[in-house]
DODOMI-572232 format. One record per residue (C-alpha): x negated, y negated, z negated; residue in three letters; chain; residue number from 1. Coordinates in steps of 0.001 Angstrom, whole numbers, padded with zeros to 6 digits. Example, Ala and Ser with C-alpha at 12.3 -4.5 7.8 and 13.67 -1.06 7.14 Angstrom:
@xx = -012300&yy = 004500&zz = -007800&aa = ala&ch = A&i = 1
@xx = -013670&yy = 001060&zz = -007140&aa = ser&ch = A&i = 2
% end
This chain:
@xx = -090688&yy = -108846&zz = -057944&aa = met&ch = A&i = 1
@xx = -093230&yy = -106093&zz = -058577&aa = asp&ch = A&i = 2
@xx = -095747&yy = -108649&zz = -059811&aa = asp&ch = A&i = 3
@xx = -093321&yy = -109946&zz = -062420&aa = ile&ch = A&i = 4
@xx = -092500&yy = -106459&zz = -063710&aa = ile&ch = A&i = 5
@xx = -096191&yy = -105568&zz = -063853&aa = gly&ch = A&i = 6
@xx = -097023&yy = -108805&zz = -065641&aa = phe&ch = A&i = 7
@xx = -094299&yy = -108222&zz = -068227&aa = ile&ch = A&i = 8
@xx = -095416&yy = -104626&zz = -068800&aa = phe&ch = A&i = 9
@xx = -099088&yy = -105574&zz = -069194&aa = ile&ch = A&i = 10
@xx = -098193&yy = -108529&zz = -071420&aa = ser&ch = A&i = 11
@xx = -096107&yy = -106391&zz = -073775&aa = ile&ch = A&i = 12
@xx = -098733&yy = -103628&zz = -073803&aa = phe&ch = A&i = 13
@xx = -101562&yy = -106035&zz = -074620&aa = met&ch = A&i = 14
@xx = -099551&yy = -107724&zz = -077371&aa = lys&ch = A&i = 15
@xx = -098793&yy = -104364&zz = -078972&aa = leu&ch = A&i = 16
@xx = -102457&yy = -103384&zz = -078909&aa = ile&ch = A&i = 17
@xx = -103618&yy = -106804&zz = -080125&aa = phe&ch = A&i = 18
@xx = -101167&yy = -107066&zz = -083009&aa = trp&ch = A&i = 19
@xx = -101579&yy = -103381&zz = -083859&aa = gly&ch = A&i = 20
@xx = -105339&yy = -103719&zz = -084217&aa = ile&ch = A&i = 21
@xx = -104989&yy = -106954&zz = -086178&aa = cys&ch = A&i = 22
@xx = -102392&yy = -105445&zz = -088531&aa = tyr&ch = A&i = 23
@xx = -104405&yy = -102269&zz = -089105&aa = ala&ch = A&i = 24
@xx = -107519&yy = -104303&zz = -089890&aa = thr&ch = A&i = 25
@xx = -105505&yy = -106587&zz = -092174&aa = gly&ch = A&i = 26
@xx = -104132&yy = -103565&zz = -094048&aa = cys&ch = A&i = 27
@xx = -107680&yy = -102503&zz = -094824&aa = leu&ch = A&i = 28
@xx = -108906&yy = -105981&zz = -095737&aa = leu&ch = A&i = 29
@xx = -105979&yy = -107268&zz = -097832&aa = thr&ch = A&i = 30
@xx = -106842&yy = -105303&zz = -101000&aa = pro&ch = A&i = 31
@xx = -110536&yy = -106127&zz = -100535&aa = leu&ch = A&i = 32
@xx = -109978&yy = -109859&zz = -100151&aa = ile&ch = A&i = 33
@xx = -107577&yy = -110062&zz = -103087&aa = ser&ch = A&i = 34
@xx = -109746&yy = -107765&zz = -105259&aa = leu&ch = A&i = 35
@xx = -106932&yy = -105222&zz = -105482&aa = gly&ch = A&i = 36
@xx = -104206&yy = -107650&zz = -106565&aa = lys&ch = A&i = 37
@xx = -102225&yy = -107570&zz = -103301&aa = trp&ch = A&i = 38
@xx = -101080&yy = -104742&zz = -101073&aa = gln&ch = A&i = 39
@xx = -100136&yy = -104899&zz = -097404&aa = ala&ch = A&i = 40
@xx = -096378&yy = -105136&zz = -096942&aa = gly&ch = A&i = 41
@xx = -094655&yy = -102284&zz = -095178&aa = asp&ch = A&i = 42
@xx = -091124&yy = -101518&zz = -094053&aa = ser&ch = A&i = 43
@xx = -090570&yy = -098921&zz = -096773&aa = glu&ch = A&i = 44
@xx = -091004&yy = -101520&zz = -099511&aa = lys&ch = A&i = 45
@xx = -088707&yy = -104041&zz = -097809&aa = gly&ch = A&i = 46
@xx = -091399&yy = -106587&zz = -096922&aa = asn&ch = A&i = 47
@xx = -091549&yy = -106180&zz = -093160&aa = arg&ch = A&i = 48
@xx = -092269&yy = -109654&zz = -091904&aa = ser&ch = A&i = 49
@xx = -093062&yy = -113151&zz = -092870&aa = gly&ch = A&i = 50
@xx = -095771&yy = -114866&zz = -094817&aa = phe&ch = A&i = 51
@xx = -094236&yy = -114173&zz = -098208&aa = thr&ch = A&i = 52
@xx = -095769&yy = -112620&zz = -101274&aa = leu&ch = A&i = 53
@xx = -093207&yy = -110417&zz = -103027&aa = lys&ch = A&i = 54
@xx = -093396&yy = -108553&zz = -106295&aa = lys&ch = A&i = 55
@xx = -091885&yy = -105095&zz = -105846&aa = ile&ch = A&i = 56
@xx = -092177&yy = -102344&zz = -108466&aa = asp&ch = A&i = 57
@xx = -094776&yy = -104345&zz = -110364&aa = gly&ch = A&i = 58
@xx = -097096&yy = -104777&zz = -107371&aa = glu&ch = A&i = 59
@xx = -097590&yy = -107815&zz = -105138&aa = leu&ch = A&i = 60
@xx = -097015&yy = -107201&zz = -101433&aa = tyr&ch = A&i = 61
@xx = -098171&yy = -109586&zz = -098732&aa = leu&ch = A&i = 62
@xx = -095916&yy = -109984&zz = -095681&aa = gly&ch = A&i = 63
@xx = -096921&yy = -108276&zz = -092454&aa = ser&ch = A&i = 64
@xx = -097479&yy = -111540&zz = -090569&aa = cys&ch = A&i = 65
@xx = -100021&yy = -112602&zz = -093173&aa = ser&ch = A&i = 66
@xx = -101664&yy = -109199&zz = -093036&aa = val&ch = A&i = 67
@xx = -101975&yy = -109422&zz = -089243&aa = ala&ch = A&i = 68
@xx = -103366&yy = -112956&zz = -089581&aa = leu&ch = A&i = 69
@xx = -106078&yy = -111717&zz = -091954&aa = ile&ch = A&i = 70
@xx = -107020&yy = -109050&zz = -089433&aa = gly&ch = A&i = 71
@xx = -107027&yy = -111558&zz = -086574&aa = met&ch = A&i = 72
@xx = -109279&yy = -113940&zz = -088515&aa = leu&ch = A&i = 73
@xx = -111662&yy = -111083&zz = -089262&aa = phe&ch = A&i = 74
@xx = -111963&yy = -110177&zz = -085579&aa = trp&ch = A&i = 75
@xx = -112337&yy = -113838&zz = -084613&aa = ala&ch = A&i = 76
@xx = -115282&yy = -114166&zz = -086999&aa = val&ch = A&i = 77
@xx = -116840&yy = -110917&zz = -085764&aa = val&ch = A&i = 78
@xx = -116523&yy = -111865&zz = -082083&aa = ile&ch = A&i = 79
@xx = -117821&yy = -115383&zz = -082746&aa = thr&ch = A&i = 80
@xx = -120806&yy = -114002&zz = -084644&aa = ala&ch = A&i = 81
@xx = -121569&yy = -111603&zz = -081794&aa = leu&ch = A&i = 82
@xx = -121363&yy = -114370&zz = -079212&aa = leu&ch = A&i = 83
@xx = -123621&yy = -116702&zz = -081196&aa = ile&ch = A&i = 84
@xx = -126392&yy = -114146&zz = -081709&aa = thr&ch = A&i = 85
% end
C-alpha cells in the first residue's frame, strides 16, 4: 500500500514540475515564435485550457495546452541536440 501512495505522490509531483517547466518556457517562446502576434493564454483572460486561439480585448491568446506544447517541443529539441553532440 505504501508503494502505491508513494508512486502516486511522485507521479503527481513529476507531472506538475514537467508541465510547469513546459508552460513557463512556452510563455516565453509564444510571442517570439509568432513575432508578437500571439500571447500566452492565462486564467485572468478566460483562456485557461485547450488548443484554441481566442481574440480578447484586441489581442490573440493561445490556449495553455498549446503553450505547454510549444515549451515541450523546445525542450525536446534541446535535449535531442545535446544527446547528438
